[in-house]
mmJSON file of the N, C-alpha and C atoms, coordinates in Angstrom:
{"data_MODEL":{"atom_site":{
"group_PDB":["ATOM","ATOM","ATOM","ATOM","ATOM","ATOM","ATOM","ATOM","ATOM","ATOM","ATOM","ATOM","ATOM","ATOM","ATOM","ATOM","ATOM","ATOM","ATOM","ATOM","ATOM","ATOM","ATOM","ATOM","ATOM","ATOM","ATOM","ATOM","ATOM","ATOM","ATOM","ATOM","ATOM","ATOM","ATOM","ATOM","ATOM","ATOM","ATOM","ATOM","ATOM","ATOM","ATOM","ATOM","ATOM","ATOM","ATOM","ATOM","ATOM","ATOM","ATOM","ATOM","ATOM","ATOM","ATOM","ATOM","ATOM","ATOM","ATOM","ATOM","ATOM","ATOM","ATOM","ATOM","ATOM","ATOM","ATOM","ATOM","ATOM","ATOM","ATOM","ATOM","ATOM","ATOM","ATOM","ATOM","ATOM","ATOM","ATOM","ATOM","ATOM","ATOM","ATOM","ATOM","ATOM","ATOM","ATOM","ATOM","ATOM","ATOM","ATOM","ATOM","ATOM","ATOM","ATOM","ATOM","ATOM","ATOM","ATOM","ATOM","ATOM","ATOM","ATOM","ATOM","ATOM","ATOM","ATOM","ATOM","ATOM","ATOM","ATOM","ATOM","ATOM","ATOM","ATOM","ATOM","ATOM","ATOM","ATOM","ATOM","ATOM","ATOM","ATOM","ATOM","ATOM","ATOM","ATOM","ATOM","ATOM","ATOM","ATOM","ATOM","ATOM","ATOM","ATOM","ATOM","ATOM","ATOM","ATOM","ATOM","ATOM","ATOM","ATOM","ATOM","ATOM","ATOM","ATOM","ATOM","ATOM","ATOM","ATOM","ATOM","ATOM","ATOM","ATOM","ATOM","ATOM","ATOM","ATOM","ATOM","ATOM","ATOM","ATOM","ATOM","ATOM","ATOM","ATOM","ATOM","ATOM","ATOM","ATOM","ATOM","ATOM","ATOM","ATOM","ATOM","ATOM","ATOM","ATOM","ATOM","ATOM","ATOM","ATOM","ATOM","ATOM","ATOM","ATOM","ATOM","ATOM","ATOM","ATOM","ATOM","ATOM","ATOM","ATOM","ATOM","ATOM","ATOM","ATOM","ATOM","ATOM","ATOM","ATOM","ATOM","ATOM","ATOM","ATOM","ATOM","ATOM","ATOM","ATOM","ATOM","ATOM","ATOM","ATOM","ATOM","ATOM","ATOM","ATOM","ATOM","ATOM","ATOM","ATOM","ATOM","ATOM","ATOM","ATOM","ATOM","ATOM","ATOM","ATOM"],
"id":[1,2,3,4,5,6,7,8,9,10,11,12,13,14,15,16,17,18,19,20,21,22,23,24,25,26,27,28,29,30,31,32,33,34,35,36,37,38,39,40,41,42,43,44,45,46,47,48,49,50,51,52,53,54,55,56,57,58,59,60,61,62,63,64,65,66,67,68,69,70,71,72,73,74,75,76,77,78,79,80,81,82,83,84,85,86,87,88,89,90,91,92,93,94,95,96,97,98,99,100,101,102,103,104,105,106,107,108,109,110,111,112,113,114,115,116,117,118,119,120,121,122,123,124,125,126,127,128,129,130,131,132,133,134,135,136,137,138,139,140,141,142,143,144,145,146,147,148,149,150,151,152,153,154,155,156,157,158,159,160,161,162,163,164,165,166,167,168,169,170,171,172,173,174,175,176,177,178,179,180,181,182,183,184,185,186,187,188,189,190,191,192,193,194,195,196,197,198,199,200,201,202,203,204,205,206,207,208,209,210,211,212,213,214,215,216,217,218,219,220,221,222,223,224,225,226,227,228,229,230,231],
"type_symbol":["N","C","C","N","C","C","N","C","C","N","C","C","N","C","C","N","C","C","N","C","C","N","C","C","N","C","C","N","C","C","N","C","C","N","C","C","N","C","C","N","C","C","N","C","C","N","C","C","N","C","C","N","C","C","N","C","C","N","C","C","N","C","C","N","C","C","N","C","C","N","C","C","N","C","C","N","C","C","N","C","C","N","C","C","N","C","C","N","C","C","N","C","C","N","C","C","N","C","C","N","C","C","N","C","C","N","C","C","N","C","C","N","C","C","N","C","C","N","C","C","N","C","C","N","C","C","N","C","C","N","C","C","N","C","C","N","C","C","N","C","C","N","C","C","N","C","C","N","C","C","N","C","C","N","C","C","N","C","C","N","C","C","N","C","C","N","C","C","N","C","C","N","C","C","N","C","C","N","C","C","N","C","C","N","C","C","N","C","C","N","C","C","N","C","C","N","C","C","N","C","C","N","C","C","N","C","C","N","C","C","N","C","C","N","C","C","N","C","C","N","C","C","N","C","C","N","C","C","N","C","C"],
"label_atom_id":["N","CA","C","N","CA","C","N","CA","C","N","CA","C","N","CA","C","N","CA","C","N","CA","C","N","CA","C","N","CA","C","N","CA","C","N","CA","C","N","CA","C","N","CA","C","N","CA","C","N","CA","C","N","CA","C","N","CA","C","N","CA","C","N","CA","C","N","CA","C","N","CA","C","N","CA","C","N","CA","C","N","CA","C","N","CA","C","N","CA","C","N","CA","C","N","CA","C","N","CA","C","N","CA","C","N","CA","C","N","CA","C","N","CA","C","N","CA","C","N","CA","C","N","CA","C","N","CA","C","N","CA","C","N","CA","C","N","CA","C","N","CA","C","N","CA","C","N","CA","C","N","CA","C","N","CA","C","N","CA","C","N","CA","C","N","CA","C","N","CA","C","N","CA","C","N","CA","C","N","CA","C","N","CA","C","N","CA","C","N","CA","C","N","CA","C","N","CA","C","N","CA","C","N","CA","C","N","CA","C","N","CA","C","N","CA","C","N","CA","C","N","CA","C","N","CA","C","N","CA","C","N","CA","C","N","CA","C","N","CA","C","N","CA","C","N","CA","C","N","CA","C","N","CA","C","N","CA","C","N","CA","C","N","CA","C","N","CA","C"],
"label_alt_id":[null,null,null,null,null,null,null,null,null,null,null,null,null,null,null,null,null,null,null,null,null,null,null,null,null,null,null,null,null,null,null,null,null,null,null,null,null,null,null,null,null,null,null,null,null,null,null,null,null,null,null,null,null,null,null,null,null,null,null,null,null,null,null,null,null,null,null,null,null,null,null,null,null,null,null,null,null,null,null,null,null,null,null,null,null,null,null,null,null,null,null,null,null,null,null,null,null,null,null,null,null,null,null,null,null,null,null,null,null,null,null,null,null,null,null,null,null,null,null,null,null,null,null,null,null,null,null,null,null,null,null,null,null,null,null,null,null,null,null,null,null,null,null,null,null,null,null,null,null,null,null,null,null,null,null,null,null,null,null,null,null,null,null,null,null,null,null,null,null,null,null,null,null,null,null,null,null,null,null,null,null,null,null,null,null,null,null,null,null,null,null,null,null,null,null,null,null,null,null,null,null,null,null,null,null,null,null,null,null,null,null,null,null,null,null,null,null,null,null,null,null,null,null,null,null,null,null,null,null,null,null],
"label_comp_id":["MET","MET","MET","GLY","GLY","GLY","SER","SER","SER","PRO","PRO","PRO","HIS","HIS","HIS","ASP","ASP","ASP","ILE","ILE","ILE","ASP","ASP","ASP","PRO","PRO","PRO","ARG","ARG","ARG","ALA","ALA","ALA","PHE","PHE","PHE","ASP","ASP","ASP","ASP","ASP","ASP","PRO","PRO","PRO","ARG","ARG","ARG","ASN","ASN","ASN","ARG","ARG","ARG","TYR","TYR","TYR","PRO","PRO","PRO","SER","SER","SER","ASP","ASP","ASP","GLU","GLU","GLU","GLU","GLU","GLU","PHE","PHE","PHE","TYR","TYR","TYR","ALA","ALA","ALA","SER","SER","SER","GLY","GLY","GLY","ARG","ARG","ARG","PRO","PRO","PRO","ALA","ALA","ALA","HIS","HIS","HIS","PRO","PRO","PRO","VAL","VAL","VAL","LEU","LEU","LEU","PRO","PRO","PRO","GLU","GLU","GLU","ASP","ASP","ASP","ARG","ARG","ARG","PRO","PRO","PRO","ARG","ARG","ARG","GLY","GLY","GLY","GLY","GLY","GLY","GLY","GLY","GLY","GLY","GLY","GLY","THR","THR","THR","ALA","ALA","ALA","PRO","PRO","PRO","VAL","VAL","VAL","LYS","LYS","LYS","HIS","HIS","HIS","ARG","ARG","ARG","GLY","GLY","GLY","THR","THR","THR","TRP","TRP","TRP","ALA","ALA","ALA","THR","THR","THR","VAL","VAL","VAL","GLY","GLY","GLY","PHE","PHE","PHE","VAL","VAL","VAL","ALA","ALA","ALA","CYS","CYS","CYS","ILE","ILE","ILE","ILE","ILE","ILE","LEU","LEU","LEU","LEU","LEU","LEU","ILE","ILE","ILE","LEU","LEU","LEU","VAL","VAL","VAL","GLY","GLY","GLY","ILE","ILE","ILE","ALA","ALA","ALA","LEU","LEU","LEU","PHE","PHE","PHE","PRO","PRO","PRO"],
"label_asym_id":["A","A","A","A","A","A","A","A","A","A","A","A","A","A","A","A","A","A","A","A","A","A","A","A","A","A","A","A","A","A","A","A","A","A","A","A","A","A","A","A","A","A","A","A","A","A","A","A","A","A","A","A","A","A","A","A","A","A","A","A","A","A","A","A","A","A","A","A","A","A","A","A","A","A","A","A","A","A","A","A","A","A","A","A","A","A","A","A","A","A","A","A","A","A","A","A","A","A","A","A","A","A","A","A","A","A","A","A","A","A","A","A","A","A","A","A","A","A","A","A","A","A","A","A","A","A","A","A","A","A","A","A","A","A","A","A","A","A","A","A","A","A","A","A","A","A","A","A","A","A","A","A","A","A","A","A","A","A","A","A","A","A","A","A","A","A","A","A","A","A","A","A","A","A","A","A","A","A","A","A","A","A","A","A","A","A","A","A","A","A","A","A","A","A","A","A","A","A","A","A","A","A","A","A","A","A","A","A","A","A","A","A","A","A","A","A","A","A","A","A","A","A","A","A","A","A","A","A","A","A","A"],
"label_entity_id":["1","1","1","1","1","1","1","1","1","1","1","1","1","1","1","1","1","1","1","1","1","1","1","1","1","1","1","1","1","1","1","1","1","1","1","1","1","1","1","1","1","1","1","1","1","1","1","1","1","1","1","1","1","1","1","1","1","1","1","1","1","1","1","1","1","1","1","1","1","1","1","1","1","1","1","1","1","1","1","1","1","1","1","1","1","1","1","1","1","1","1","1","1","1","1","1","1","1","1","1","1","1","1","1","1","1","1","1","1","1","1","1","1","1","1","1","1","1","1","1","1","1","1","1","1","1","1","1","1","1","1","1","1","1","1","1","1","1","1","1","1","1","1","1","1","1","1","1","1","1","1","1","1","1","1","1","1","1","1","1","1","1","1","1","1","1","1","1","1","1","1","1","1","1","1","1","1","1","1","1","1","1","1","1","1","1","1","1","1","1","1","1","1","1","1","1","1","1","1","1","1","1","1","1","1","1","1","1","1","1","1","1","1","1","1","1","1","1","1","1","1","1","1","1","1","1","1","1","1","1","1"],
"label_seq_id":[1,1,1,2,2,2,3,3,3,4,4,4,5,5,5,6,6,6,7,7,7,8,8,8,9,9,9,10,10,10,11,11,11,12,12,12,13,13,13,14,14,14,15,15,15,16,16,16,17,17,17,18,18,18,19,19,19,20,20,20,21,21,21,22,22,22,23,23,23,24,24,24,25,25,25,26,26,26,27,27,27,28,28,28,29,29,29,30,30,30,31,31,31,32,32,32,33,33,33,34,34,34,35,35,35,36,36,36,37,37,37,38,38,38,39,39,39,40,40,40,41,41,41,42,42,42,43,43,43,44,44,44,45,45,45,46,46,46,47,47,47,48,48,48,49,49,49,50,50,50,51,51,51,52,52,52,53,53,53,54,54,54,55,55,55,56,56,56,57,57,57,58,58,58,59,59,59,60,60,60,61,61,61,62,62,62,63,63,63,64,64,64,65,65,65,66,66,66,67,67,67,68,68,68,69,69,69,70,70,70,71,71,71,72,72,72,73,73,73,74,74,74,75,75,75,76,76,76,77,77,77],
"pdbx_PDB_ins_code":[null,null,null,null,null,null,null,null,null,null,null,null,null,null,null,null,null,null,null,null,null,null,null,null,null,null,null,null,null,null,null,null,null,null,null,null,null,null,null,null,null,null,null,null,null,null,null,null,null,null,null,null,null,null,null,null,null,null,null,null,null,null,null,null,null,null,null,null,null,null,null,null,null,null,null,null,null,null,null,null,null,null,null,null,null,null,null,null,null,null,null,null,null,null,null,null,null,null,null,null,null,null,null,null,null,null,null,null,null,null,null,null,null,null,null,null,null,null,null,null,null,null,null,null,null,null,null,null,null,null,null,null,null,null,null,null,null,null,null,null,null,null,null,null,null,null,null,null,null,null,null,null,null,null,null,null,null,null,null,null,null,null,null,null,null,null,null,null,null,null,null,null,null,null,null,null,null,null,null,null,null,null,null,null,null,null,null,null,null,null,null,null,null,null,null,null,null,null,null,null,null,null,null,null,null,null,null,null,null,null,null,null,null,null,null,null,null,null,null,null,null,null,null,null,null,null,null,null,null,null,null],
"Cartn_x":[-28.371,-27.144,-26.12,-25.097,-24.158,-23.332,-22.901,-22.046,-22.697,-22.327,-22.819,-22.062,-20.907,-20.059,-20.248,-21.03,-21.552,-22.465,-22.273,-23.349,-24.654,-25.732,-26.934,-27.175,-27.897,-28.197,-28.923,-29.855,-30.823,-30.122,-28.834,-28.094,-26.952,-27.062,-26.111,-25.897,-26.877,-27.039,-26.653,-26.535,-26.224,-24.792,-24.44,-23.341,-22.412,-22.854,-22.104,-21.45,-21.886,-21.345,-20.174,-19.596,-18.491,-17.09,-16.397,-15.311,-13.969,-12.826,-11.939,-11.05,-10.411,-9.621,-8.42,-7.565,-6.501,-5.55,-5.264,-4.244,-4.781,-6.068,-6.539,-6.373,-6.664,-6.882,-5.319,-4.289,-2.713,-2.382,-2.645,-2.006,-2.51,-3.568,-4.255,-3.477,-2.554,-1.892,-0.271,0.019,1.438,1.924,3.036,3.542,4.022,4.358,4.474,5.868,6.776,7.955,8.201,7.869,7.738,8.951,10.025,11.281,11.985,12.203,12.652,13.98,14.65,16.077,16.222,17.168,17.199,17.612,16.729,17.082,17.979,18.457,19.542,20.497,21.34,22.278,23.116,23.342,24.188,25.639,26.404,27.745,28.528,29.746,30.602,30.54,31.254,31.119,31.707,32.379,33.188,32.179,31.857,31.032,31.988,31.662,32.203,31.795,32.848,32.244,31.358,30.505,29.431,30.187,29.662,30.411,29.51,29.906,29.096,29.531,28.675,29.066,30.167,30.991,31.969,31.387,32.092,31.628,31.699,32.49,32.513,31.212,30.7,29.3,28.307,28.288,27.534,27.749,29.038,29.462,29.101,29.374,28.978,27.507,26.854,25.373,24.885,25.36,25.065,25.421,26.65,27.086,26.42,25.986,25.106,23.75,23.199,21.859,22.244,23.123,23.462,23.786,24.516,24.654,23.518,22.757,21.33,20.593,20.466,19.814,20.257,21.719,22.312,21.998,22.127,21.945,20.53,19.389,18.186,17.778,18.814,18.464,19.184,20.138,21.013,20.121,19.553,18.602,17.388,16.84,15.387,15.296,15.804,15.949,14.681],
"Cartn_y":[14.812,15.173,15.181,14.59,14.382,15.492,16.283,17.539,18.55,19.784,20.878,20.745,20.168,20.103,18.757,18.001,16.82,17.097,16.426,16.561,16.33,17.066,16.646,15.276,14.316,12.94,13.198,13.993,14.199,14.676,15.023,15.683,14.904,13.441,12.711,12.272,12.519,12.218,13.391,14.442,15.63,15.75,15.779,15.917,16.946,18.003,19.16,18.558,17.726,17.163,16.425,16.236,15.382,16.048,15.663,16.134,15.307,15.883,15.1,14.676,13.418,12.959,13.967,13.89,14.682,14.533,13.048,12.911,13.68,13.409,13.935,15.489,16.156,17.646,18.156,17.449,18.145,17.767,16.62,16.176,16.836,17.542,18.396,19.471,20.08,21.32,21.075,19.801,19.572,19.438,19.567,19.273,17.863,17.668,16.17,15.677,16.826,16.419,17.434,16.952,18.051,18.413,17.894,18.393,19.63,20.452,21.925,21.989,22.718,22.907,23.887,23.689,24.37,25.836,26.691,28.253,28.707,28.262,28.525,27.404,27.116,25.903,26.068,25.05,24.961,24.785,25.161,24.623,25.059,24.786,25.0,26.01,26.261,27.556,28.65,29.121,30.418,31.699,32.376,33.586,34.804,35.94,37.196,37.53,38.136,38.488,39.765,39.764,40.748,41.894,43.144,44.427,45.204,45.823,46.658,47.986,48.912,50.396,50.583,51.385,51.762,52.274,52.248,52.615,54.184,54.605,56.26,56.737,56.14,56.759,56.653,55.895,55.663,56.687,56.857,57.954,59.294,59.557,60.601,61.127,60.062,60.179,60.681,59.866,60.087,61.58,62.002,63.247,64.352,64.04,65.129,65.159,64.259,64.194,64.927,64.624,65.297,66.853,67.123,68.552,69.448,68.532,69.343,69.575,68.645,68.852,69.942,70.056,71.083,72.396,72.621,73.733,74.367,73.345,73.734,74.108,73.604,73.971,75.326,75.537,76.796,78.015,77.697,78.823,79.035,78.024,78.301,77.78,78.589,78.105,78.024],
"Cartn_z":[-1.756,-1.923,-0.826,-0.957,0.175,0.403,-0.268,-0.156,-1.21,-0.817,-1.7,-3.068,-3.21,-4.268,-5.214,-4.771,-5.726,-6.632,-7.918,-8.977,-8.717,-9.031,-8.629,-9.306,-8.644,-9.201,-10.349,-10.516,-11.762,-12.755,-12.651,-13.858,-14.234,-13.707,-14.179,-15.803,-16.363,-17.995,-18.745,-18.19,-18.713,-19.299,-20.716,-21.14,-20.856,-20.126,-19.866,-18.285,-17.707,-16.484,-16.634,-17.819,-18.033,-17.604,-16.651,-16.129,-16.496,-16.936,-17.159,-15.959,-16.018,-14.847,-14.695,-13.776,-13.467,-14.528,-14.96,-16.217,-17.498,-17.783,-18.964,-18.956,-17.846,-17.691,-17.848,-17.228,-17.126,-18.491,-19.142,-20.423,-21.65,-21.59,-22.666,-23.224,-22.471,-22.746,-23.049,-23.002,-23.15,-24.368,-24.798,-26.125,-26.216,-27.389,-27.617,-26.86,-26.898,-26.157,-25.0,-23.994,-22.838,-22.111,-22.55,-21.928,-22.477,-21.685,-22.035,-21.571,-22.579,-21.935,-20.902,-19.939,-18.836,-18.886,-18.47,-18.718,-17.827,-16.816,-16.049,-15.681,-16.606,-16.34,-15.115,-14.394,-13.277,-13.434,-12.638,-12.887,-13.879,-14.123,-15.285,-16.207,-16.974,-17.977,-17.534,-18.451,-17.996,-18.28,-16.913,-17.29,-16.919,-17.2,-17.04,-15.565,-14.811,-13.475,-13.508,-12.398,-12.281,-11.993,-12.853,-12.653,-11.784,-10.611,-9.832,-9.956,-9.536,-9.605,-8.451,-8.722,-7.497,-6.194,-5.354,-3.947,-4.059,-4.817,-4.856,-5.379,-6.296,-6.745,-5.651,-4.842,-3.671,-2.857,-2.624,-1.559,-1.95,-3.284,-3.84,-3.706,-3.733,-4.001,-2.509,-1.601,-0.174,0.246,0.033,0.25,-0.327,-1.511,-2.297,-1.572,-0.947,-0.436,0.976,1.659,2.972,2.785,1.712,1.464,1.053,0.414,0.046,1.165,2.144,3.593,4.285,4.177,5.238,4.583,3.226,2.682,2.689,2.782,2.98,4.314,5.42,6.559,6.856,6.192,6.298,5.806,4.506,3.783,4.342,4.918,5.365,7.006,7.653,9.265,9.917],
"occupancy":[1.0,1.0,1.0,1.0,1.0,1.0,1.0,1.0,1.0,1.0,1.0,1.0,1.0,1.0,1.0,1.0,1.0,1.0,1.0,1.0,1.0,1.0,1.0,1.0,1.0,1.0,1.0,1.0,1.0,1.0,1.0,1.0,1.0,1.0,1.0,1.0,1.0,1.0,1.0,1.0,1.0,1.0,1.0,1.0,1.0,1.0,1.0,1.0,1.0,1.0,1.0,1.0,1.0,1.0,1.0,1.0,1.0,1.0,1.0,1.0,1.0,1.0,1.0,1.0,1.0,1.0,1.0,1.0,1.0,1.0,1.0,1.0,1.0,1.0,1.0,1.0,1.0,1.0,1.0,1.0,1.0,1.0,1.0,1.0,1.0,1.0,1.0,1.0,1.0,1.0,1.0,1.0,1.0,1.0,1.0,1.0,1.0,1.0,1.0,1.0,1.0,1.0,1.0,1.0,1.0,1.0,1.0,1.0,1.0,1.0,1.0,1.0,1.0,1.0,1.0,1.0,1.0,1.0,1.0,1.0,1.0,1.0,1.0,1.0,1.0,1.0,1.0,1.0,1.0,1.0,1.0,1.0,1.0,1.0,1.0,1.0,1.0,1.0,1.0,1.0,1.0,1.0,1.0,1.0,1.0,1.0,1.0,1.0,1.0,1.0,1.0,1.0,1.0,1.0,1.0,1.0,1.0,1.0,1.0,1.0,1.0,1.0,1.0,1.0,1.0,1.0,1.0,1.0,1.0,1.0,1.0,1.0,1.0,1.0,1.0,1.0,1.0,1.0,1.0,1.0,1.0,1.0,1.0,1.0,1.0,1.0,1.0,1.0,1.0,1.0,1.0,1.0,1.0,1.0,1.0,1.0,1.0,1.0,1.0,1.0,1.0,1.0,1.0,1.0,1.0,1.0,1.0,1.0,1.0,1.0,1.0,1.0,1.0,1.0,1.0,1.0,1.0,1.0,1.0,1.0,1.0,1.0,1.0,1.0,1.0,1.0,1.0,1.0,1.0,1.0,1.0],
"B_iso_or_equiv":[0.0,0.0,0.0,0.0,0.0,0.0,0.0,0.0,0.0,0.0,0.0,0.0,0.0,0.0,0.0,0.0,0.0,0.0,0.0,0.0,0.0,0.0,0.0,0.0,0.0,0.0,0.0,0.0,0.0,0.0,0.0,0.0,0.0,0.0,0.0,0.0,0.0,0.0,0.0,0.0,0.0,0.0,0.0,0.0,0.0,0.0,0.0,0.0,0.0,0.0,0.0,0.0,0.0,0.0,0.0,0.0,0.0,0.0,0.0,0.0,0.0,0.0,0.0,0.0,0.0,0.0,0.0,0.0,0.0,0.0,0.0,0.0,0.0,0.0,0.0,0.0,0.0,0.0,0.0,0.0,0.0,0.0,0.0,0.0,0.0,0.0,0.0,0.0,0.0,0.0,0.0,0.0,0.0,0.0,0.0,0.0,0.0,0.0,0.0,0.0,0.0,0.0,0.0,0.0,0.0,0.0,0.0,0.0,0.0,0.0,0.0,0.0,0.0,0.0,0.0,0.0,0.0,0.0,0.0,0.0,0.0,0.0,0.0,0.0,0.0,0.0,0.0,0.0,0.0,0.0,0.0,0.0,0.0,0.0,0.0,0.0,0.0,0.0,0.0,0.0,0.0,0.0,0.0,0.0,0.0,0.0,0.0,0.0,0.0,0.0,0.0,0.0,0.0,0.0,0.0,0.0,0.0,0.0,0.0,0.0,0.0,0.0,0.0,0.0,0.0,0.0,0.0,0.0,0.0,0.0,0.0,0.0,0.0,0.0,0.0,0.0,0.0,0.0,0.0,0.0,0.0,0.0,0.0,0.0,0.0,0.0,0.0,0.0,0.0,0.0,0.0,0.0,0.0,0.0,0.0,0.0,0.0,0.0,0.0,0.0,0.0,0.0,0.0,0.0,0.0,0.0,0.0,0.0,0.0,0.0,0.0,0.0,0.0,0.0,0.0,0.0,0.0,0.0,0.0,0.0,0.0,0.0,0.0,0.0,0.0,0.0,0.0,0.0,0.0,0.0,0.0],
"pdbx_formal_charge":[null,null,null,null,null,null,null,null,null,null,null,null,null,null,null,null,null,null,null,null,null,null,null,null,null,null,null,null,null,null,null,null,null,null,null,null,null,null,null,null,null,null,null,null,null,null,null,null,null,null,null,null,null,null,null,null,null,null,null,null,null,null,null,null,null,null,null,null,null,null,null,null,null,null,null,null,null,null,null,null,null,null,null,null,null,null,null,null,null,null,null,null,null,null,null,null,null,null,null,null,null,null,null,null,null,null,null,null,null,null,null,null,null,null,null,null,null,null,null,null,null,null,null,null,null,null,null,null,null,null,null,null,null,null,null,null,null,null,null,null,null,null,null,null,null,null,null,null,null,null,null,null,null,null,null,null,null,null,null,null,null,null,null,null,null,null,null,null,null,null,null,null,null,null,null,null,null,null,null,null,null,null,null,null,null,null,null,null,null,null,null,null,null,null,null,null,null,null,null,null,null,null,null,null,null,null,null,null,null,null,null,null,null,null,null,null,null,null,null,null,null,null,null,null,null,null,null,null,null,null,null],
"auth_seq_id":[1,1,1,2,2,2,3,3,3,4,4,4,5,5,5,6,6,6,7,7,7,8,8,8,9,9,9,10,10,10,11,11,11,12,12,12,13,13,13,14,14,14,15,15,15,16,16,16,17,17,17,18,18,18,19,19,19,20,20,20,21,21,21,22,22,22,23,23,23,24,24,24,25,25,25,26,26,26,27,27,27,28,28,28,29,29,29,30,30,30,31,31,31,32,32,32,33,33,33,34,34,34,35,35,35,36,36,36,37,37,37,38,38,38,39,39,39,40,40,40,41,41,41,42,42,42,43,43,43,44,44,44,45,45,45,46,46,46,47,47,47,48,48,48,49,49,49,50,50,50,51,51,51,52,52,52,53,53,53,54,54,54,55,55,55,56,56,56,57,57,57,58,58,58,59,59,59,60,60,60,61,61,61,62,62,62,63,63,63,64,64,64,65,65,65,66,66,66,67,67,67,68,68,68,69,69,69,70,70,70,71,71,71,72,72,72,73,73,73,74,74,74,75,75,75,76,76,76,77,77,77],
"auth_comp_id":["MET","MET","MET","GLY","GLY","GLY","SER","SER","SER","PRO","PRO","PRO","HIS","HIS","HIS","ASP","ASP","ASP","ILE","ILE","ILE","ASP","ASP","ASP","PRO","PRO","PRO","ARG","ARG","ARG","ALA","ALA","ALA","PHE","PHE","PHE","ASP","ASP","ASP","ASP","ASP","ASP","PRO","PRO","PRO","ARG","ARG","ARG","ASN","ASN","ASN","ARG","ARG","ARG","TYR","TYR","TYR","PRO","PRO","PRO","SER","SER","SER","ASP","ASP","ASP","GLU","GLU","GLU","GLU","GLU","GLU","PHE","PHE","PHE","TYR","TYR","TYR","ALA","ALA","ALA","SER","SER","SER","GLY","GLY","GLY","ARG","ARG","ARG","PRO","PRO","PRO","ALA","ALA","ALA","HIS","HIS","HIS","PRO","PRO","PRO","VAL","VAL","VAL","LEU","LEU","LEU","PRO","PRO","PRO","GLU","GLU","GLU","ASP","ASP","ASP","ARG","ARG","ARG","PRO","PRO","PRO","ARG","ARG","ARG","GLY","GLY","GLY","GLY","GLY","GLY","GLY","GLY","GLY","GLY","GLY","GLY","THR","THR","THR","ALA","ALA","ALA","PRO","PRO","PRO","VAL","VAL","VAL","LYS","LYS","LYS","HIS","HIS","HIS","ARG","ARG","ARG","GLY","GLY","GLY","THR","THR","THR","TRP","TRP","TRP","ALA","ALA","ALA","THR","THR","THR","VAL","VAL","VAL","GLY","GLY","GLY","PHE","PHE","PHE","VAL","VAL","VAL","ALA","ALA","ALA","CYS","CYS","CYS","ILE","ILE","ILE","ILE","ILE","ILE","LEU","LEU","LEU","LEU","LEU","LEU","ILE","ILE","ILE","LEU","LEU","LEU","VAL","VAL","VAL","GLY","GLY","GLY","ILE","ILE","ILE","ALA","ALA","ALA","LEU","LEU","LEU","PHE","PHE","PHE","PRO","PRO","PRO"],
"auth_asym_id":["A","A","A","A","A","A","A","A","A","A","A","A","A","A","A","A","A","A","A","A","A","A","A","A","A","A","A","A","A","A","A","A","A","A","A","A","A","A","A","A","A","A","A","A","A","A","A","A","A","A","A","A","A","A","A","A","A","A","A","A","A","A","A","A","A","A","A","A","A","A","A","A","A","A","A","A","A","A","A","A","A","A","A","A","A","A","A","A","A","A","A","A","A","A","A","A","A","A","A","A","A","A","A","A","A","A","A","A","A","A","A","A","A","A","A","A","A","A","A","A","A","A","A","A","A","A","A","A","A","A","A","A","A","A","A","A","A","A","A","A","A","A","A","A","A","A","A","A","A","A","A","A","A","A","A","A","A","A","A","A","A","A","A","A","A","A","A","A","A","A","A","A","A","A","A","A","A","A","A","A","A","A","A","A","A","A","A","A","A","A","A","A","A","A","A","A","A","A","A","A","A","A","A","A","A","A","A","A","A","A","A","A","A","A","A","A","A","A","A","A","A","A","A","A","A","A","A","A","A","A","A"],
"auth_atom_id":["N","CA","C","N","CA","C","N","CA","C","N","CA","C","N","CA","C","N","CA","C","N","CA","C","N","CA","C","N","CA","C","N","CA","C","N","CA","C","N","CA","C","N","CA","C","N","CA","C","N","CA","C","N","CA","C","N","CA","C","N","CA","C","N","CA","C","N","CA","C","N","CA","C","N","CA","C","N","CA","C","N","CA","C","N","CA","C","N","CA","C","N","CA","C","N","CA","C","N","CA","C","N","CA","C","N","CA","C","N","CA","C","N","CA","C","N","CA","C","N","CA","C","N","CA","C","N","CA","C","N","CA","C","N","CA","C","N","CA","C","N","CA","C","N","CA","C","N","CA","C","N","CA","C","N","CA","C","N","CA","C","N","CA","C","N","CA","C","N","CA","C","N","CA","C","N","CA","C","N","CA","C","N","CA","C","N","CA","C","N","CA","C","N","CA","C","N","CA","C","N","CA","C","N","CA","C","N","CA","C","N","CA","C","N","CA","C","N","CA","C","N","CA","C","N","CA","C","N","CA","C","N","CA","C","N","CA","C","N","CA","C","N","CA","C","N","CA","C","N","CA","C","N","CA","C","N","CA","C","N","CA","C","N","CA","C","N","CA","C"],
"pdbx_PDB_model_num":[1,1,1,1,1,1,1,1,1,1,1,1,1,1,1,1,1,1,1,1,1,1,1,1,1,1,1,1,1,1,1,1,1,1,1,1,1,1,1,1,1,1,1,1,1,1,1,1,1,1,1,1,1,1,1,1,1,1,1,1,1,1,1,1,1,1,1,1,1,1,1,1,1,1,1,1,1,1,1,1,1,1,1,1,1,1,1,1,1,1,1,1,1,1,1,1,1,1,1,1,1,1,1,1,1,1,1,1,1,1,1,1,1,1,1,1,1,1,1,1,1,1,1,1,1,1,1,1,1,1,1,1,1,1,1,1,1,1,1,1,1,1,1,1,1,1,1,1,1,1,1,1,1,1,1,1,1,1,1,1,1,1,1,1,1,1,1,1,1,1,1,1,1,1,1,1,1,1,1,1,1,1,1,1,1,1,1,1,1,1,1,1,1,1,1,1,1,1,1,1,1,1,1,1,1,1,1,1,1,1,1,1,1,1,1,1,1,1,1,1,1,1,1,1,1,1,1,1,1,1,1]
}}}
């Protein structure tokens, strides 16, 4: 045996040792018309602008966390 990945020469006639070529393997699961529509079209088209949360929500969230920490320090010194 040339390499550990070769087929044993004694098993060449075994029908289980029939391996498809790359073309056969990759063509087996393809539909008749493999062209798919693009799921994320590029360019053109009017799209609505992305709406973000306001910065006030972030500032309020951070202020609440800082206030919670300060209250915790004041009540449990």
